[in-house]
N, C-alpha and C positions, 0 to 999 in steps of 0.2 A: 247574224252575227252582229255582237255587239263587245265593244273590245276599247277599252278609255281610259286613258292615265289620269291618275289621282297624285297629288303631291301631297308628299309627310303632314303638311298641316291644313290640308281637307279630311285625311284621315282623321290624323289626333281631334278636331273640332266635332267629329264624332263618330266615332267607332263603333258602333249600333249597327248603322246603315250598312254594315258590310254582314254577312252570313257564316263565314270565314276570313279567317286571316291567312294564307299557304306562304309558306317557308320553302323554295326550290332550292337551297343550298344544299349544300354535303353534310351529313350528320353530323361531324365534328365541331363547322360553325355554327350549327342551331343551336349545338352544348354549348358552346360556348356563350350564346344571347341569342335573342329573338324576339319579336316583336309581342305584346302580352298575347294571350291567348292562341297562339299561333300554332298552326299543324305543321309537322315537317314530312313535305313531297318532295324529295332528293328526283331533283334533274340527273344528277351524276352521282355517285356513292364517289365516299373518300377516294377511292384505288383509281375508278374510273377519272374523277378531277386531277389525280396527279398524272396519270396517264396523257391526257389530254393540253395538260401547260409542260409536263417533258415533249412532247410532238411539235407544240407550237415553239419552245424555244429552239428544239436541235433541230426541227426538220423544218414545219414553212406553218403558217399560221392555213392553208386549207387540205393541208393534210389531217391536221388537230381537228379542224373543223369537218371535215369529212367523218372522221372516227368519232367525233362524239356527236356530230349530227345522231348515228347510228346508235349510238347507247343512248342518248337521252329519248327519239323514240323507245327504243324497247322498256325505258324507265317508264313514262309517261303513259304509254300504253296497260303495264301493271298497276299504276293511282286511278289509272279510268276505268279500268276492273273492278279493285280493288274498293272503291267509293262512290261507283258517280249513279249506283243502283236508285237509291233512294234518293235522289236530289230533285226536287222540282223545278218546273220551267223559271221559277222563282229566283232560284236561287245565286244569290250574287256573290261569288269571292271579292276577294283584295291577294294579287300575289306578288311576289317581291325576292327578289335575291341579293348578291351581296351590292350591284351601283344599278340594280334595274334594268340589267341588260339580257343575252340571251339567252340567259336561262329561265327569267320567270317569264319573257315573253315570249318562249316557245312552250313554256307549260300556259300561259293565258293565253296566247292562240288557238292553240286547243279545246279549252273551254270556251270561248267565242263563239267559236266554230261548231260547239255541239248546239249551241242555240242560248248558253247564259250570260247573264249581264254582268262581265269581269272586269274588272280593273287591275292594273300592271302600278305600282308604286313609284314613283320618278326618283327616281335616284337611292332608290331598296334602302338594304340595312342602312348601310352606311350614312346615309341623310339620314334617317330616323336616330341612327347615333348622334349625331352634330346636335341635336336639337335636344336628345335627354342629356349631354352633357353640359349644353349651353343653359337650360331649365337648370340642372342642379346650382348652379349659381346664383339663382336666383331667388327659386320655389322656398329655402326654408326660410326667408322672410317675410314669408308671408304671414308665419304661424307665429304665437306665443305658446313657447315650451314650459313644459314644468318638467328638471329636470332633476330626478333621484339617486342624490350621493349617497355611498355606502360604501364601507367595506369588504373586502370578497367573502361571501356567505350570509349577507346581513340579510336577504332575502326580496333583494329591487327585483330579480327578471321575474318572481312567483308574483310579486306585487303587480308587477305589468300587466301581468297574464289574469289576476283578476280585475285591475281597471278593465281590460278588454272586457269580461269575462261580465261589468256591470254598464258596459254601452258606451265607455269612455274613449278619447282618441290615443290608439297607445300606435307605438312606432318602436317597435323591438329587435334593432338594428341586428342584433346576439342571433336570434331566431333566420333573419334574413340572411348574416353569414355561416349561417349553423356553426358557428362557434362558439363558446363560450369567454373566449378573450384573454384567456394566459396562458401560459406555457402546457397547462395540464388541459386547455379547454376542446380539444377535438374532439367532437360525437363519432360516437361508437357509427356505423354503418352509414353515416351524414358528410362526404366531402366537402370541401368548401365550394361553391361557385365559380367560378369565374369573375374575373374583377367587374369586366363590363356587364356580367349576368347579376352581381350586385352592384352596381349604377343605376341599370334599371328598375331593378324589385324596391329598390327606396325611393326611385323617380314614380316608379307606380304607387307607391303608399303615400307619398307623399302628396299625388295626385286626389288621392280622395279621400283627403280631409277635409273637413271645413272650415275656414280661418276664421270663422266666429267663437269656435269652442277651442279650447287648450288641449291642444301633442304633450300628452306623457311619455317621456325617452330616459332612458338609464347613461348616467353618464359613462362615456366608452376614452376608452385614449385612440391616437391619430389610428390606428391600425386595430383588426380583427380579428385574431389567427395571420394568415397572410395576403388581408382585406385593406385595402384606406380609405375609410370611411370618408365620404367626401365634403372636403375642406371647407368651401362655404358652410355646410351645414355643422359640422363641426366649431366652427368659430360664430357662428349665430347662437350654438345653447349652450357654450363658453360665456359670451360675451353680452347675451338679453336674455337666455332663459333663468324662473326664476329656479331655485336651485331649494330643494328639499335635504334634511340631510335622513337619513333612515337609521335607526340606532337598534339593535340588536346584540342580548345577552351573549358574552362569547362561547357559553356554554352551545346555547342553541341554534348559535353558526357553527359552529363542529356536528353538529348532528344535521343541520342541514347538509353540510357538507359528504357528510357521510352517506345520506341518499343519493346526490346530487351525482357520485363520484364513485358508488358500489360497484361500477364497472370494473374499474382498478383489481376487483380482491381478488379476482380471478387469474387476474396476469401480473402481478407485483413487477414482474421483470421490466414490463414498457412502460409502465409506472418509472422506474428509476431508470430505464434509458430518458426520459422526461426529464430529472430531473437534471440529468448531467451537461442541458443547457446552462443550468445555473451558476455551475465550479465558478466560473472567471466572476462573477459579482459574488459570492458566496464563500468560497475556497474549498478546494476538493475536499476538507477536515470535517466540513460541517454538512454538506452533499450526502459523504458517505453515514455521516450520523443517520440522515431521513432516510436513507435509502437505508440501510442496517432497517431501523424501525417496519419498514414498508414489507420488506422482506419476513418479518416476524410476528407480521398482523396487525402490528399495534396501530392501527388508522388512526384511527379518536388523538394517541398522542402526537403521532404524524402530522395531523389538520391543524391540530394546536401551533406545536413549533412553526411547522410553516406560517398560519397569521403572524403570529407573535414576532416571527425574526427575520419573513423576507414581503408577504402581500400587503399587510398596514404600515408599515414604515412605506414603502413603496408606493403606495396607494395614498397615502397621507403628503406627502412630499409633491406628488401629482394634481392632488385635487387643489393644494395651495397655489403651486402653481398656475393650474389654469383655471381658477376659478376665484376671481376675487371677488366674491358676496360668500363666501363658505363663510366664513369667521360672522355673519350674521343671518345664517341659514336657519329659520324654524326647522326642528328637530323632531323627527317624526318616532317614535316608538313602536318597537314591532316586538312582542313578547317572542314568537316562533316562527317559525314556516307552515305552522297549521293556518286550515282555512277560515277557522277563525276568527285567531288575533290579523289574518289580513285583510278579511271584510272588515272590522275594525279600523285601519290601517287606512284603507281604500277610504270609510267616511272620512277621516280626518283629513287626508291629502285632499280630497275634491273642496274640501274648505279651504283649505291651504291653499290652491291653486285658484279659487277665483277670483276673479280681476277687482281689481281694486276699486 
């Protein structure tokens, strides 16, 4: 039998010494956030957890534990049947739950009784979450950010992707948030993660970067869809980041938007419902004109008007307010969103991002 307690700091110092990280919480807890690369082996599922919690509050702790123990035993037996057959004696799992209590303790005990060198995370997910929140306050300050500014549709996201393909360090916040950042930015079939999950994904990305090299990032608002960008990261990007202004001709921007938002063409009413959110800012008459263009399939004209009347003025005001060095920022011309133009821009921005 081998069961030991591990602090979150010990785990984070060398995660590779564990062959598996096992989350014993319910599926809904796991979906909200988890440790990196964790597997979900729920000791109680969501319904069972609700039943046990109700018994604990309304009947007694003893009744809750009796019912919960039977449920947990059956769940753990199922996990052992499903996952243990190919595990060698040397297999070393780390098990955690919400606070490092009974759920992870029960699963870890069974695994240790089999003979595996099992560890239980002290303080559980709650302790890990506290470290993530604390480190997000200081991690951004380790890095030199090159911040790509540019109006909607100017190819900033595609440029980030090409920079990553060329081996550069890229923090793609919109990819992590599963959202393009405007009222039209939701990605079909890709719901946004919970705020806790987004925080952890940003923290993981920052942990992987080399402080000696530039990190490329896109200028962002404080929110991407429903998610908040970590405040310390946002402030560091705005106050210390080296800004590069990406310029693309309006006609090429429209062409890029037609590619990126083509999924709306099949459901113009969904697009029109999203535009309703702009009535307070733009007025019913203007929004109705935009909606009429969408319903008649005049997408190029619609995107051109949205750019000129809404997105460009809004973006320009925001950038002037949040980036004091914008006026002196070097400009990076991007002819269009094609690979050839993007690769040419990659070479140029790599040169601009070199330390002075």
